[in-house]
N, C-alpha and C positions, 0 to 999 in steps of 0.2 A: 676786893682784897684791898686791906689797907697796908700801906708800906711805910714804915718809919722814915724820914728823910733828915731830920736834925732834932736837935732837942727842943727846937721851938714849935714843931708843927708835924704834920703828917700830910701825905699825899694820897688823894683817893682816886682811882681809876674808874671812870664811869663807861658804861657800855649801852647800848641801846638795840632795839629790834622793832621794827614796824610790823604792825599787825594789819594785815589787808582786809578791806571791807568783806571780800568772800570768805576768810578764815572766821570771821566774826559771824556771818550769817549762817555758814555752811557747818561750823563746829563750834557753836556756843558753849555746848557742853565741855569741849576739850579746853577752849579758852577758860572757861570757870575753873575747871580742874587745875590747869596750870597758875592760876592767880591764887586759888586755894593754897597750893603746894607752896608758892613763894610765903604766903602769910604763915603757913604751919612751919616751915623752915625758920622762921624768926627775920625774914629779910623786908617784911614792910617798912621798915625805918631806913632801909638802904635801897627803896625802890621807889620810884615816882613815874608819872605818866603824862603824856599830852593827849589831848582829844584833837584829832586831824580832821580833815573832810573840807567839806563847803566848797568854796571857789577853787580853791588849789586843784579839786577834783577835775574842774572844767577846762583846764589847761592842757594841750598836747603834752604827752609824755616826752617828747625829743624837743620841746620848745625852750627849755632850759637846760642847765646842767645838773640838776636835781635828779636823783635816782627814779626813775619812772615809778617805783614802788610807791614813793610819798604820793603820787596821784591817786593810788587806790587804797591808801591806808586810812583807817579811821582811829588808829591808836600808836602811839609811839612810846613803848615801854623801857625806862631807864632803870639802870641798877648800879650799885657799886660792889655787887657780889657776883664773882666768877661763877658759881654755881647755878645762880638764878639765870644768868645771860646764857648760859650753856643750854640750859633746859629749854629757854625759847628758842636757841638756834637748833636744838634737835627737833622742836615740835613744829616750827614754823621756817622751815630751811629756806634759804634764798629768798627771803622776804626783805632784806635790805636793812642797814644800819641808818637809824635816823641821823641827820647833820646835827652838829653842834654838840652831841654827846656819843660820838662814834668811839669804840674802843682803840686805843694804840695797838693793841695786839690782837685786833680782829683777824680772824682767819680769812683767807680769801678776801681781803680788804679791798682790792682793785673792783669785784664785783659788787660786794656788799654796800660799797660807797656809792658806786657810779652807775651798776647795772648795764643795760643795754646801751646807755648813752657814752660808755667808755670809748669804744673805739672812734666815734666822733670827736671826743673830747682829746683824746691823743693825737688825731691829726690835726686839730687846731694847736694843740701844744707845739708840734713838730713845725707848724707853718709860722707861728708867732714868737717862737722861743727855740730856735734851731740849736743854740748853744746850751739850753736848759740852765738858763741864768736864774731863772726863778724855781728852785727846787726846794720843796718843802715836805715834811714828813707825811706820807700818805696822800699827798696831792696828785693830781694826773701827771702822769710821766715822772713820777718819783724816782730818783737814783739814790742809792744809799752811798756812803762815803767811798765805798769800795766801786762805784759806778754801775751797781746792778739795781 
């Protein structure tokens, strides 16, 4: 969705969804249906993708902070259209959001951004930043201005 922020420009809110290798292999027709739907809705100009895989799939899922789903994904679909991302969320639930193009309004952001690495990352956050001096929107251990 496009939201006008000032007379000199607009802000675009991007969202992403990881598409796991097993979904591509086991549900290829479903994936084609989703991508065709995105095209038919007129979203292609608002949607772009990255091919993933390769060496990143050989690294242990808990070796870094990256969502473990990134290690199993072949594709990251990014879009500026809320209807397109919601369709992807509905069709490929809990597949994770790709980093660098994660939606600021991502439902269940803690799990979609960090996956099963979240508890380990939260423990590290408590250990190394017990006073939460490094607090940012949707980062591990994020606390709102209200402290929640």
